[in-house]
N, C-alpha and C positions, 0 to 999 in steps of 0.2 A: 598669729592665733586666729584672727578674725577672717584671713583669706582661706585657711584650712577648712573653718566652719561653713564658709561660704560655698566652697567647692562641694562639700558633703551635703550641704543642703540643696544645692542644685541638682545633685544627682539621687533622687529618690529611688524606691522599690521598682516603680514604672520604669524609668530610665534604665537602671541596672537590668531588669528583666528583658527589656527589649534589646539592650546591648548584647546581653548573653544569647538571645535567640538569634539575632543577625549574624552573631560568630559561628553558628551551627551546633550550639549545644542543645542537648535534649532537656526536657523538663527538669530531670533530677539535677543535672549538672547546673542548669539555671538557678534552680532553687539553692543549691550548696553556694554558687557564687554569691548571689544576693545575700545569703546569711552570712558568708565570710567578709563581704565588706561592710554590711550593715548588720553587726550582731544584735540580736535581741528583737528583731522585728518578727511580725507575726504571719509573715507571708507563708503561703502553703502551695502545694503543688497545684489546687485549683487556680490560685491566682496568676501562676506562671502559665497556666493552660489558657486562662482567659485573655492574657496579653497577647499569647500565641494566635488565638482565634480572632483578637480584635485586629491585630496587624494583617492578617490574611483578609478578613473584611474591608479592610482599608486598602487592599490591592497591594501589599507587599508580597514578595515571591519568598515565603517561608515555608519550609516542609512541615508537616504535621508530625507528632511525635512518633507515630506510626511510622511515617516515611522514612523518617531518620534512622530508626531502628532497623527496617527493612534494607536500607542502603549500608549502613555499617554491617549487618550481617553478610551482604552480598561481598562487601569489601574484605571482610574477614575471611570468608570462603576462598575468594579469589587468592589472598595472599597465603592461605594454607596451601591451595592447590600448587602455587609457585614454588612453595618451600619444598613440597613432595617431589616435584618434578625435576 
């Protein structure tokens, strides 16, 4: 039991948010991920956006939420075009 608590204790909101962002999740998906792992936390979209901006300021190569949306839209359009062809 102590080991499980220690694992959860070492993975706070910030760690989970940065992990989700690095996995390519957008802000909404990252927020859902944090709430799924740590139910009851008061994390908001603004918190997730703050972590994303902080990571970019620290030199990490992560896309903005808008860039992610544009990339996904382009991928979906390409997939639809391939299905039609």
